[in-house]
KOLMI-619360 format. One line per field, with one value per residue (C-alpha): residue number from 0; x, y, z. Coordinates in steps of 0.1 Angstrom, whole numbers, plus 5000, padded with zeros to 4 digits. Layout:
BEGIN
num	NUM, ...
x	X, ...
y	Y, ...
z	Z, ...
This chain:
BEGIN
num	0, 1, 2, 3, 4, 5, 6, 7, 8, 9, 10, 11, 12, 13, 14, 15, 16, 17, 18, 19, 20, 21, 22, 23, 24, 25, 26, 27, 28, 29, 30, 31, 32, 33, 34, 35, 36, 37, 38, 39, 40, 41, 42, 43, 44, 45, 46, 47, 48, 49, 50, 51, 52, 53, 54, 55, 56, 57, 58, 59, 60, 61, 62, 63, 64, 65, 66, 67, 68, 69, 70, 71, 72, 73, 74, 75, 76, 77, 78, 79, 80, 81, 82, 83, 84, 85, 86, 87, 88, 89, 90, 91, 92, 93, 94, 95, 96, 97, 98, 99, 100, 101, 102, 103, 104, 105, 106, 107, 108, 109, 110, 111, 112, 113, 114, 115, 116, 117, 118, 119, 120, 121, 122, 123, 124, 125, 126, 127, 128, 129, 130, 131, 132, 133, 134, 135, 136, 137, 138, 139, 140, 141, 142, 143, 144, 145, 146, 147, 148, 149, 150, 151, 152, 153, 154, 155, 156, 157, 158, 159, 160, 161, 162, 163, 164, 165, 166, 167, 168, 169, 170, 171, 172, 173, 174, 175, 176, 177, 178, 179, 180, 181, 182, 183, 184, 185, 186, 187, 188, 189, 190, 191, 192, 193, 194, 195
x	5000, 5012, 5004, 4996, 5021, 5007, 5026, 5005, 5032, 5038, 5051, 5048, 5069, 5065, 5093, 5099, 5073, 5045, 5059, 5053, 5076, 5063, 5083, 5074, 5092, 5096, 5096, 5108, 5094, 5119, 5111, 5132, 5145, 5134, 5119, 5154, 5168, 5140, 5163, 5195, 5207, 5215, 5178, 5170, 5162, 5166, 5134, 5116, 5119, 5093, 5065, 5063, 5045, 5076, 5105, 5107, 5121, 5145, 5163, 5189, 5183, 5210, 5205, 5231, 5233, 5256, 5263, 5265, 5302, 5296, 5309, 5290, 5275, 5260, 5238, 5219, 5181, 5180, 5212, 5233, 5263, 5273, 5303, 5315, 5333, 5348, 5331, 5296, 5308, 5327, 5295, 5277, 5305, 5304, 5267, 5272, 5301, 5283, 5253, 5273, 5266, 5233, 5228, 5210, 5187, 5199, 5178, 5194, 5184, 5184, 5188, 5219, 5220, 5245, 5258, 5243, 5262, 5300, 5317, 5330, 5341, 5372, 5391, 5404, 5370, 5357, 5388, 5385, 5347, 5353, 5381, 5358, 5332, 5357, 5371, 5336, 5329, 5359, 5364, 5335, 5352, 5381, 5356, 5339, 5373, 5380, 5346, 5353, 5388, 5373, 5347, 5374, 5395, 5366, 5360, 5397, 5396, 5365, 5380, 5412, 5391, 5371, 5403, 5418, 5386, 5385, 5422, 5415, 5384, 5405, 5433, 5408, 5393, 5427, 5436, 5403, 5405, 5442, 5450, 5415, 5420, 5452, 5477, 5478, 5496, 5528, 5548, 5585, 5591, 5621, 5597, 5583, 5617, 5625, 5649, 5680
y	5000, 5035, 5065, 5096, 5124, 5159, 5176, 5186, 5175, 5139, 5117, 5079, 5054, 5016, 4994, 4957, 4932, 4957, 4980, 5017, 5046, 5080, 5112, 5148, 5181, 5200, 5237, 5255, 5289, 5318, 5338, 5369, 5373, 5410, 5435, 5451, 5418, 5412, 5419, 5403, 5367, 5369, 5370, 5335, 5309, 5273, 5255, 5236, 5199, 5181, 5165, 5127, 5119, 5128, 5118, 5101, 5120, 5090, 5098, 5127, 5154, 5176, 5206, 5210, 5244, 5271, 5304, 5338, 5333, 5299, 5276, 5245, 5241, 5211, 5219, 5195, 5204, 5210, 5232, 5207, 5210, 5222, 5229, 5250, 5233, 5240, 5210, 5197, 5161, 5172, 5186, 5154, 5133, 5155, 5149, 5111, 5111, 5131, 5107, 5075, 5046, 5051, 5071, 5104, 5121, 5152, 5180, 5202, 5238, 5259, 5293, 5308, 5303, 5312, 5288, 5299, 5274, 5272, 5255, 5220, 5217, 5227, 5254, 5268, 5271, 5290, 5313, 5320, 5327, 5352, 5368, 5374, 5389, 5412, 5423, 5428, 5455, 5475, 5467, 5448, 5444, 5425, 5403, 5395, 5386, 5363, 5347, 5340, 5326, 5303, 5291, 5284, 5266, 5244, 5235, 5226, 5204, 5187, 5181, 5167, 5143, 5132, 5125, 5105, 5085, 5078, 5067, 5043, 5028, 5023, 5007, 4983, 4974, 4966, 4944, 4926, 4920, 4912, 4894, 4881, 4895, 4874, 4903, 4940, 4966, 4981, 5008, 5005, 5041, 5051, 5070, 5036, 5023, 5025, 5052, 5039
z	5000, 4992, 5013, 4993, 4997, 5005, 4977, 4946, 4922, 4933, 4905, 4904, 4886, 4883, 4899, 4897, 4911, 4909, 4936, 4933, 4942, 4950, 4949, 4955, 4950, 4983, 4978, 5010, 5020, 5021, 5052, 5059, 5094, 5096, 5072, 5068, 5056, 5031, 5001, 5012, 5011, 5048, 5056, 5043, 5068, 5061, 5054, 5082, 5082, 5061, 5080, 5089, 5057, 5037, 5060, 5094, 5124, 5129, 5097, 5100, 5073, 5059, 5037, 5009, 4993, 4980, 4997, 4980, 4972, 4956, 4983, 4992, 5027, 5045, 5075, 5097, 5097, 5134, 5133, 5153, 5129, 5095, 5074, 5044, 5015, 4981, 4964, 4965, 4970, 5001, 5016, 5009, 5024, 5055, 5059, 5055, 5079, 5106, 5104, 5109, 5116, 5099, 5068, 5062, 5039, 5019, 5006, 4979, 4980, 4949, 4965, 4981, 5019, 5045, 5072, 5105, 5127, 5133, 5104, 5111, 5074, 5056, 5073, 5041, 5025, 5056, 5056, 5019, 5023, 5051, 5032, 5002, 5025, 5041, 5007, 4993, 5019, 5007, 4970, 4954, 4920, 4937, 4955, 4922, 4908, 4938, 4934, 4898, 4906, 4933, 4908, 4882, 4909, 4918, 4881, 4877, 4908, 4895, 4860, 4875, 4897, 4866, 4847, 4875, 4879, 4842, 4842, 4870, 4852, 4821, 4841, 4858, 4824, 4810, 4840, 4837, 4799, 4796, 4829, 4838, 4874, 4880, 4877, 4881, 4859, 4873, 4855, 4850, 4857, 4878, 4901, 4913, 4924, 4961, 4972, 4989
């Protein structure tokens, strides 16, 4: 039996053995902290936790979003912990690590939010974020340049990670095809020799 979700845009898809899966899009309300903050990104509150028809209270929920400088943040729904990171996957890993030994649910937020708890994430990302904020108060054009440089740096790191993962997949495929899992490839590069 499937319980109807309270969202108006619930979508259903058929799974194996006649089981159904229901999904809904959760759209959080953006509530300003005060009338003065209504136009700023600082005034956004994190959405409230969905009710029990969507997710059980026993499952930890982490929000994953970007801040105004483009850094990724992960924050526990109740505000117990959170962190600021350069990469999205680092924010997701933080959420999974903090919810060990069980797993957690993640909710990706489309709008820019600011971390409202002390950052337990990467110290470099938090330092860089606060430096951009301090520079933005004095020279906004330099802050825009730093934001652009940080975005390019994140893209470079992501591209290097993709290339390394692709290289490892190819190496594994070669080992499987040529050696049928009995041997592994080893280079005969001088860098691999022990230093004496």
